[in-house]
C-alpha positions in Angstrom: 1.3 -40.0 92.7 0.8 -43.8 93.1 3.3 -46.3 91.8 2.3 -49.9 91.1 5.2 -52.3 91.2 5.4 -55.8 89.5 7.6 -58.4 91.1 8.5 -60.0 87.8 10.0 -56.9 86.3 13.5 -57.4 84.9 16.3 -55.2 86.1 16.2 -53.0 83.1 12.5 -52.5 83.3 12.8 -51.6 87.0 15.3 -49.0 86.0 12.7 -47.5 83.6 10.1 -47.7 86.3 12.1 -45.6 88.7 12.8 -43.1 86.0 9.1 -42.9 85.1 8.2 -42.3 88.7 10.7 -39.5 88.9 9.6 -38.0 85.6 5.9 -37.9 86.6 6.3 -36.9 90.2 5.6 -33.4 91.4 9.3 -32.6 92.1 10.4 -29.0 91.9 13.2 -29.8 89.5 12.2 -31.8 86.4 14.7 -33.9 84.4 14.7 -31.4 81.6 13.9 -27.7 81.3 10.3 -26.9 80.9 9.1 -26.3 77.4 5.7 -24.9 76.2 4.7 -28.6 75.9 5.5 -29.5 79.5 7.7 -32.4 80.4 8.0 -35.4 78.2 5.5 -38.3 78.9 8.3 -40.9 78.6 12.0 -41.0 77.9 14.3 -44.0 77.6 18.0 -44.0 77.0 19.9 -47.1 76.2 23.0 -46.8 78.5 24.6 -50.0 77.1 25.9 -48.1 74.0 27.6 -44.8 74.4 29.5 -42.3 72.2 32.0 -39.6 73.0 31.8 -35.9 72.1 33.5 -34.5 69.0 33.4 -37.9 67.2 31.8 -38.7 63.8 28.8 -40.3 65.6 28.2 -37.1 67.6 28.3 -35.1 64.4 26.0 -37.4 62.6 23.6 -37.4 65.5 23.4 -33.6 65.4 22.9 -33.7 61.6 20.2 -36.3 61.9 18.3 -34.4 64.7 18.6 -31.1 62.8 17.2 -32.7 59.6 14.3 -34.2 61.6 13.4 -30.9 63.2 13.7 -29.0 59.9 11.4 -31.4 57.9 8.8 -32.9 60.3 6.3 -30.1 59.9 6.0 -30.7 56.1 3.7 -33.6 56.6 3.9 -34.6 60.3 6.5 -37.4 59.8 10.1 -37.6 58.8 12.9 -40.1 59.1 16.5 -39.9 57.9 20.0 -41.4 58.3 23.4 -39.8 58.4 26.9 -41.2 58.2 28.4 -44.6 57.2 29.3 -47.9 58.8 29.9 -47.8 62.6 29.1 -44.1 62.9 25.8 -44.2 61.1 22.8 -42.7 62.9 19.1 -43.4 62.1 16.4 -41.1 63.3 12.6 -40.9 63.1 10.2 -38.1 64.3 6.5 -38.3 64.1 3.7 -35.9 65.2 0.3 -36.8 66.3 -2.0 -37.0 63.3 -4.5 -34.4 64.4 -2.3 -31.5 65.3 -1.3 -28.5 63.1 2.0 -28.1 61.3 2.8 -25.3 63.8 2.3 -27.4 66.8 4.2 -30.2 65.1 7.2 -27.9 64.5 7.1 -26.8 68.2 7.1 -30.4 69.4 9.8 -31.4 66.9 12.1 -28.6 68.1 11.5 -29.5 71.8 12.0 -33.2 71.4 15.3 -32.9 69.4 16.7 -30.6 72.1 15.4 -32.5 75.0 16.6 -35.9 73.9 20.2 -34.6 73.7 20.0 -33.3 77.2 18.3 -36.3 78.7 20.2 -39.1 76.9 23.5 -37.4 76.6 26.2 -39.6 74.9 23.8 -42.6 74.4 23.6 -44.2 71.0 20.0 -45.1 71.3 17.1 -43.2 72.8 13.3 -42.5 72.5 11.3 -39.6 73.8 7.5 -39.1 73.9 5.6 -35.9 74.1 1.8 -35.6 73.9 2.1 -34.2 70.4 5.1 -36.2 69.0 7.7 -38.8 69.6 11.3 -39.1 68.5 13.6 -42.1 68.2 17.2 -42.5 67.1 19.6 -45.4 67.2 22.9 -46.7 65.9 21.1 -49.4 63.9 18.5 -49.5 61.2 15.0 -49.8 62.6 12.9 -48.2 59.8 9.9 -50.2 58.6 10.3 -52.7 61.4 7.8 -52.9 64.2 9.8 -52.9 67.4 10.3 -56.2 69.2 11.1 -54.3 72.4 9.2 -55.9 75.3 8.9 -52.7 77.3 5.6 -50.8 77.2 4.9 -47.5 79.0 1.5 -47.3 80.5 -0.4 -44.3 82.0 -3.9 -44.6 83.5 -6.5 -42.6 85.2 -7.2 -43.8 88.7 -10.9 -42.9 88.6 -13.2 -45.9 88.1 -16.1 -46.1 85.7 -19.6 -47.5 86.4 -20.2 -50.9 84.8 -16.6 -51.9 84.0 -17.7 -55.0 82.0 -19.8 -52.9 79.5 -17.0 -50.3 79.4 -14.4 -52.9 78.4 -16.6 -54.2 75.6 -17.1 -50.7 74.3 -13.4 -49.9 74.5 -12.4 -53.1 72.8 -14.8 -52.5 69.9 -13.7 -48.9 69.5 -10.0 -49.6 69.6 -10.3 -52.6 67.2 -12.2 -50.5 64.7 -9.9 -47.5 64.7 -6.8 -49.8 64.7 -8.1 -51.3 61.5 -8.5 -47.9 60.0 -5.1 -46.7 61.0 -3.5 -49.8 59.5 -5.1 -49.1 56.1 -4.5 -45.4 55.7 -1.3 -43.6 54.8 -1.2 -41.6 58.1 -1.2 -44.7 60.2 -3.5 -42.7 62.5 -7.2 -42.8 63.5 -9.5 -41.5 66.2 -13.0 -42.6 67.1 -16.0 -42.1 69.5 -18.5 -44.5 70.9 -21.4 -44.1 73.4 -21.1 -45.5 76.8 -23.8 -44.6 79.4 -26.2 -41.7 79.4 -24.3 -38.6 78.2 -20.9 -40.3 78.5 -18.9 -41.2 75.5 -15.6 -43.0 75.0 -12.9 -41.3 72.9 -10.1 -43.3 71.3 -6.9 -42.6 69.4 -4.3 -45.0 67.8 -1.2 -44.3 65.8 1.8 -46.1 64.3 5.0 -44.6 62.8 4.3 -44.1 59.1 7.3 -46.2 58.0 5.5 -49.3 59.0 3.5 -51.4 56.6 -0.2 -51.8 57.2 0.4 -55.3 58.5 3.1 -54.3 60.9 1.0 -51.3 62.1 -2.0 -53.5 62.7 0.1 -56.1 64.6 1.6 -53.5 66.8 -1.7 -52.0 67.8 -3.4 -55.4 68.2 -0.6 -56.4 70.6 -1.6 -53.5 72.8 -5.3 -54.2 72.6 -4.8 -57.9 73.4 -2.4 -57.2 76.2 -5.2 -55.3 78.0 -3.1 -54.1 81.0 -5.0 -54.7 84.2 -4.0 -51.3 85.5 -6.4 -49.9 82.9 -9.3 -52.2 83.6 -12.4 -50.2 84.6 -10.5 -46.9 84.5 -11.7 -43.7 82.8 -8.6 -43.4 80.7 -5.5 -45.2 79.7 -2.5 -44.7 77.4 0.0 -47.3 76.2 3.2 -46.2 74.4 5.8 -48.2 72.5 8.6 -47.2 70.1 6.5 -48.1 67.1 2.8 -47.4 68.0 0.6 -46.0 70.8 -3.1 -46.1 71.8 -5.2 -44.0 74.2 -8.8 -43.9 75.4 -10.7 -41.4 77.6 -14.2 -40.5 78.7 -13.8 -37.0 77.4 -12.5 -35.4 74.2 -8.8 -35.1 73.9 -8.1 -35.0 70.2 -8.8 -32.4 67.6 -11.4 -32.6 64.9 -9.1 -33.3 62.0 -9.1 -36.0 60.6 -12.8 -36.8 61.3 -13.1 -39.5 64.0 -14.9 -42.8 63.5 -18.2 -42.9 65.3 -19.2 -46.3 66.6 -23.0 -46.7 66.9 -24.3 -48.2 70.2 -27.7 -49.2 71.5 -29.4 -46.8 74.0 -27.5 -47.0 77.3 -28.9 -47.5 80.7 -29.4 -44.3 82.7 -26.7 -43.6 85.2 -25.0 -40.6 86.8 -22.0 -39.2 85.0 -18.6 -40.2 86.3 -16.1 -37.8 87.8 -14.3 -35.6 85.4 -10.7 -36.4 86.3 -8.7 -37.6 83.2 -5.5 -38.9 82.0 -2.4 -36.7 82.0 -1.5 -35.0 78.8 -4.9 -33.6 77.8 -4.4 -30.6 75.5 -7.4 -28.8 77.1 -6.1 -29.2 80.7 -2.4 -28.9 80.4 -0.2 -30.7 82.9 -1.8 -29.6 86.2 -4.1 -32.5 87.0 -1.8 -35.3 88.1 -3.5 -36.6 91.3 -5.4 -39.4 89.5 -2.6 -40.7 87.2 -0.4 -43.7 87.5 2.5 -44.4 85.1 4.6 -47.5 84.8 6.9 -49.3 82.4 6.2 -53.0 82.3 7.5 -56.0 80.4 5.0 -58.3 78.7 6.3 -61.8 78.4 3.0 -63.2 77.2 3.1 -61.3 73.9 6.8 -61.8 73.0 6.3 -64.6 70.6 3.3 -63.1 68.9 5.1 -59.8 68.7 8.2 -61.2 67.1 6.2 -63.2 64.6 4.1 -60.2 63.5 7.2 -58.0 63.3 8.8 -60.3 60.9 5.7 -60.7 58.6 6.4 -57.5 56.7 7.8 -58.5 53.3 8.4 -57.1 49.9 5.0 -58.7 49.0 3.2 -56.5 51.5 4.9 -53.4 50.2 4.1 -54.3 46.5 0.5 -55.0 47.3 0.1 -51.6 49.0 1.9 -49.9 46.2 -0.2 -51.6 43.6 -3.4 -50.4 45.2 -2.1 -46.8 45.3 -0.9 -46.9 41.6 -4.3 -48.3 40.6 -6.0 -45.3 42.2 -3.8 -43.0 40.0 -5.2 -44.1 36.7 -6.9 -41.4 34.5 -9.1 -42.0 31.5 -7.8 -40.8 28.1 -11.1 -39.1 27.4 -10.8 -37.1 30.6 -7.3 -35.8 29.7 -8.3 -35.1 26.1 -11.2 -32.9 27.3 -9.0 -31.2 29.9 -6.4 -30.2 27.3 -8.8 -29.4 24.5 -7.5 -32.4 22.6 -3.9 -31.4 23.4 -4.2 -28.0 21.9 -1.1 -26.1 20.9 -2.4 -23.1 22.7 -2.2 -25.0 26.0 1.3 -26.4 25.5 3.6 -25.3 28.3 6.8 -26.7 26.9 8.4 -29.4 24.9 11.4 -31.6 25.7 13.2 -34.7 24.4 10.6 -37.1 25.8 7.4 -35.2 24.7 5.3 -32.2 25.5 3.7 -30.8 28.6 0.2 -29.3 28.5 -1.8 -27.1 30.9 -5.1 -28.9 31.7 -8.3 -28.2 33.6 -10.2 -31.2 35.0 -14.0 -31.4 35.3 -13.9 -30.2 38.9 -12.0 -27.1 37.9 -8.6 -28.3 39.2 -5.6 -27.2 37.0 -3.0 -29.9 36.3 0.0 -30.4 34.0 -0.2 -33.3 31.6 3.0 -34.7 30.2 2.4 -36.5 26.9 5.2 -38.8 26.0 6.3 -38.8 22.3 5.7 -42.0 20.5 9.2 -41.8 19.0 10.9 -40.7 22.2 13.4 -42.7 24.1 11.0 -42.8 27.1 8.8 -45.8 26.6 6.8 -48.0 28.9 9.8 -48.8 31.1 10.6 -45.1 31.7 6.9 -44.4 32.3 6.6 -47.2 34.8 9.9 -46.0 36.4 8.5 -42.4 36.8 5.1 -43.5 38.2 6.5 -46.0 40.7 9.2 -43.7 41.9 7.3 -40.4 42.1 4.2 -42.0 43.6 6.2 -43.0 46.6 7.7 -39.5 47.2 6.2 -36.8 49.3 8.2 -33.7 49.9 7.5 -30.0 49.4 10.4 -29.6 47.0 9.4 -32.5 44.7 6.6 -32.2 42.1 3.6 -34.3 43.1 2.4 -37.0 40.7 -1.4 -37.1 40.5 -1.9 -39.9 38.0 -1.1 -41.5 34.7 -2.9 -42.9 31.6 -1.9 -45.8 29.3 -4.6 -46.0 26.6 -4.7 -46.3 22.8 -0.9 -46.2 22.7 -0.9 -42.9 24.5 1.4 -42.5 27.5 0.5 -39.7 29.8 1.6 -38.4 33.2 -0.5 -36.0 35.3 1.3 -33.7 37.7 0.3 -30.8 40.0 0.3 -27.6 38.0 2.9 -25.0 39.0 2.0 -21.5 37.6 5.5 -20.0 37.4 6.9 -22.5 35.0 10.5 -23.8 35.2 13.5 -22.1 36.6 15.3 -21.7 33.3 12.4 -19.8 31.8 12.6 -17.3 34.6 16.3 -17.2 35.2 17.6 -17.1 31.7 15.0 -14.8 30.0 16.7 -11.9 28.4 15.1 -8.4 28.1 15.0 -8.4 24.3 12.4 -9.1 21.6 13.4 -12.8 21.7 11.3 -13.0 24.9 8.3 -13.3 22.6 9.6 -16.6 21.4 9.7 -17.9 25.0 6.4 -16.4 26.0 4.5 -18.0 23.1 5.6 -21.4 24.4 4.9 -20.7 28.1 2.3 -18.0 28.3 2.5 -17.5 32.0 6.2 -16.5 32.1 6.2 -12.8 31.6 9.2 -10.6 30.8 8.8 -8.9 34.2 9.3 -12.2 36.1 13.0 -11.9 36.0 12.8 -8.6 37.9 11.1 -10.5 40.8 13.9 -13.2 41.0 15.8 -11.2 43.6 18.6 -12.6 45.7 16.3 -13.7 48.5 14.3 -15.8 46.1 17.4 -17.2 44.5 18.8 -18.3 47.8 15.5 -19.8 48.8 15.4 -21.7 45.5 19.0 -23.1 46.1 18.1 -24.2 49.7 14.8 -25.8 48.4 16.5 -27.8 45.7 19.1 -29.0 48.2 16.4 -30.2 50.6 14.6 -32.0 47.8 17.8 -33.7 46.7 18.6 -34.6 50.3 15.2 -36.3 50.5 15.8 -38.3 47.4 19.3 -39.4 48.5 18.7 -40.4 52.1 15.5 -39.2 53.7 12.9 -41.0 51.6 12.1 -44.7 51.9 14.2 -45.4 48.8 17.5 -43.9 47.7 17.0 -42.3 44.3 19.5 -40.8 41.9 17.8 -38.2 39.7 20.4 -38.2 36.9 19.0 -35.2 35.1 19.0 -32.4 37.5 19.0 -29.1 35.6 17.3 -25.7 35.5 14.5 -26.8 33.2 13.6 -29.6 35.6 13.1 -27.3 38.5 9.5 -26.0 38.6 8.3 -23.0 40.6 5.0 -22.8 42.5 3.0 -19.6 43.1 5.4 -18.5 45.8 8.4 -19.2 43.7 9.3 -22.3 45.8 11.3 -24.9 43.8 10.1 -28.4 43.1 12.3 -31.0 41.4 10.5 -32.7 38.4 11.1 -35.2 35.6 12.0 -38.6 37.1 12.1 -40.4 33.8 15.8 -41.1 34.0 15.9 -41.6 37.8 17.4 -44.8 39.2 16.9 -46.6 42.5 19.8 -47.8 44.7 18.7 -50.6 47.0 19.8 -51.2 50.5 23.2 -49.8 51.4 24.3 -49.5 47.8 25.6 -46.0 47.0 26.6 -46.2 43.3 26.0 -48.2 40.1 27.1 -48.4 36.5 25.3 -48.3 33.2 26.2 -48.6 29.6 23.1 -46.5 28.8 24.2 -43.0 29.5 21.3 -40.5 29.5 21.1 -37.0 30.8 22.1 -33.5 29.9 25.7 -32.5 29.0 26.8 -29.6 31.1 25.2 -31.1 34.1 26.6 -34.6 33.9 29.4 -35.5 36.3 32.6 -36.6 34.5 32.6 -40.1 35.9 29.0 -40.6 34.6 29.6 -39.0 31.2 32.8 -41.1 30.6 32.3 -44.3 32.6 28.6 -44.6 33.1 29.1 -44.5 36.9 26.3 -42.7 38.8 25.8 -42.1 42.5 24.5 -39.4 44.9 27.7 -37.6 44.1 26.8 -37.3 40.4 23.6 -35.6 41.4 25.7 -33.3 43.7 27.7 -32.3 40.6 24.6 -31.4 38.8 23.4 -29.4 41.8 26.7 -27.5 41.8 26.3 -26.5 38.2 22.8 -25.3 39.0 23.9 -23.3 42.0 26.5 -21.4 39.8 23.8 -20.8 37.2 21.4 -19.3 39.7 24.1 -17.0 41.2 25.5 -15.8 37.9 22.2 -15.8 35.9 24.1 -17.5 33.1 23.6 -21.0 31.5 26.5 -23.3 31.4 26.0 -23.5 27.6 26.0 -19.7 27.1 29.7 -19.3 27.0 31.8 -19.0 23.9 35.4 -19.2 22.9 35.8 -22.7 24.5 34.9 -21.4 28.0 32.2 -22.9 30.2 30.6 -21.8 33.5 32.7 -24.0 35.7 35.9 -22.6 34.2 34.6 -19.1 34.4 33.7 -19.5 38.1 37.1 -21.2 38.9 39.1 -18.4 37.3 37.2 -15.7 39.2 37.7 -17.8 42.4 41.5 -18.1 41.9 41.8 -14.5 40.8 40.0 -13.3 43.9 37.3 -11.6 41.8 34.4 -13.8 42.8 31.9 -11.0 43.3 32.3 -10.1 39.6 30.4 -13.3 38.8 27.2 -12.1 40.3 24.2 -11.6 38.0 24.3 -8.0 36.9 20.5 -7.7 37.1 20.7 -8.0 40.9 22.6 -4.7 41.1 24.0 -4.5 44.6 20.9 -6.0 46.3 22.5 -9.2 47.5 24.1 -10.4 50.6 27.9 -10.9 50.1 28.2 -13.6 52.7 25.4 -15.7 51.2 26.5 -15.2 47.6 30.1 -16.2 48.4 28.9 -19.2 50.4 26.8 -20.3 47.4 29.7 -19.9 45.0 32.0 -21.8 47.4 29.4 -24.6 47.7 28.9 -24.7 44.0 32.6 -25.1 43.3 32.9 -27.9 46.0 30.1 -29.7 44.3 31.7 -29.7 40.8 35.1 -30.9 41.7 36.7 -33.5 39.4 37.0 -36.2 42.1 33.7 -37.4 43.3 35.1 -38.3 46.8 35.9 -34.6 47.3 32.4 -33.4 46.7 30.2 -32.9 49.7 27.0 -35.0 50.4 23.7 -33.1 50.3 23.4 -33.3 54.1 26.7 -31.5 54.3 25.5 -29.0 51.7 22.4 -28.3 53.8 24.6 -27.9 56.9 26.7 -25.3 55.1 23.7 -23.4 53.7 22.1 -23.2 57.2 25.3 -22.2 59.0 27.4 -19.0 58.8 30.2 -20.5 60.9 30.5 -23.9 59.3 34.0 -24.7 58.1 34.1 -25.4 54.4 36.9 -27.1 52.5 38.9 -25.4 49.8 37.6 -26.5 46.4 40.0 -28.1 43.9 39.9 -27.5 40.2 36.5 -28.3 38.7 35.8 -31.0 36.1 35.8 -29.9 32.5 38.1 -27.0 33.4 39.1 -25.0 30.3 41.6 -22.1 30.0 40.6 -19.3 27.8 43.4 -20.1 25.4 42.4 -23.7 24.9 40.2 -24.6 22.0 37.9 -27.2 23.6 34.2 -27.2 23.2 32.5 -28.8 26.2 29.2 -29.1 28.0 26.8 -27.8 25.3 23.7 -28.3 27.5 21.9 -30.5 25.1 20.1 -33.6 26.4 21.3 -37.0 25.1 20.0 -40.5 25.5 22.2 -43.3 24.3 19.8 -45.8 25.8 17.7 -45.5 22.7 20.3 -46.4 20.1 23.7 -47.9 20.6 24.5 -48.0 16.9 26.6 -45.6 15.0 23.5 -43.4 14.5 23.4 -41.3 17.7 20.1 -39.7 18.8 20.4 -36.5 20.7 17.4 -34.8 22.4 17.0 -31.3 23.6 14.9 -29.6 26.2 12.6 -26.7 25.4 15.3 -24.1 26.1 18.0 -25.5 24.0 18.8 -23.8 20.7 21.5 -26.2 19.3 22.2 -29.8 19.6 25.8 -31.0 20.0 26.6 -34.7 19.7 29.3 -35.1 22.3 30.6 -38.6 23.0 32.0 -39.6 26.4 35.7 -40.1 26.2 
């Protein structure tokens, strides 16, 4: 192994250089235990900021890394934050754009474990594998191209013939694929160009997906312009930073998906092929060929000013421009949707709620979708439609319904979503085995009487976990913090495998920056799921969504709607009385028989009661809920009396389950709206 030293390196860069030499040398004892991926390509721990074990920061770091590993394989990228103020942790994990979800998950698991071992007790660290890279810090770095002056460079020591022509080809290739990466959502691109005779040059570039297109392009251009002399005339080179990376080789090293860009070249001069040695990290050759590789961490002073300027160019304007382009691509023609729904035929109606009807549709290409037609007299007007489109179009999670498009034409307001064949959770969970099923089936033809038999405990637990993950994404793991405000069983849709997806973002609200709560005089939602501080004061936050989640959990466990109780009782009071009486197992849905796990069921009831406590500060966050659901040994607090608690002897009617919307009319005439499952409408006023 050869090491090239640069006299102008700063002390901290020299430290990284020594670490890199140790990392890439053929020592018998590597810095971390070997994983199926081999050793990391690059690690860096910021020793200037440390934390101690068993502190809030340590807990938040573990939660952050756990969330990253659990979610990265969904789409190859995930970032999240955990904690507050000084103990807050920010984390980001991204896989290479051409690998499978399985390989992404393997790399995610390895990186989250390795970074804790290699950077123990450091508040900032980054680790690179061939298939992924992970970064965490005690400060917010999302959507900001790193201004760190350190780059990690690896190169193949074998030279190419005609270095001048080779450089021209490499520059053209890397500039082309960098432009592509900066304009696609994956922030990733590969390409191939001819060199000489049968030899081609293969290139790959990638940025973290939180960067804007402008920031991504600047990051990659910095690397291309820097043109490290260690890579000049070499058969392969790789440059890594915390925000982007690039690589070129004279042999294939990336997979076929997505398709690479092919750069056309004139017929090359005939020449013998170069040797076959290549840069370390090739998927086809493992980690065995290290003789011809040099790695070094360098500090580039020439690009500092350009880098800082480009890093700061990202603005709200950039984000809006990209968002506007994506929204424009979502527009459907009214004629297309009329044809797809047979002119909104009653026979294709899937359901009807306070804001309009939902229809099953089949597009010209045979794809099935769901079309939400907003009622002309509903409370959801252009503002709510815009709200739903802008919010949902930015969201990408397996437990959120995907928005495919919208239509605003001839006074029609339509939203197009992915079609989920198993309908909504309430249609499956609350269907009774009586002739009244016919009434439900004629509205949603795909929900059969037998479906309830298939909603066993394993499915219910998976649904609870899925809803929790979707809500966690909305609250802290997406690029924007979103409060749903109308989480309920009828707004949970089920795919073909009975996986849950949160839907209906018409009432959702965005909290900007570090803001965690807001107030409104326009109280809209569904009684029975609304938190007390929201129903009475108009205060909404992540904790008001947590309250709704708690009600939903208790409904899933018991198989009973919150509005199904009589004699002044409600589901929360029913659950609390069983909890205090020590008869919790008697709450379980009788259709389950004895086919349920006691530990999981009791855990869900416990979590449900924690979520519906009167005081919002006592309710857990969704990250804490996920931690409790995923752990059998996690310590859980003792819940206090839930909101809206009613003793059996009290004559108090609460939580009817009907949807209300005071946004529409603040006069003495109150408008109440109901979902497809509601039978009666109760006009309850916040006290």
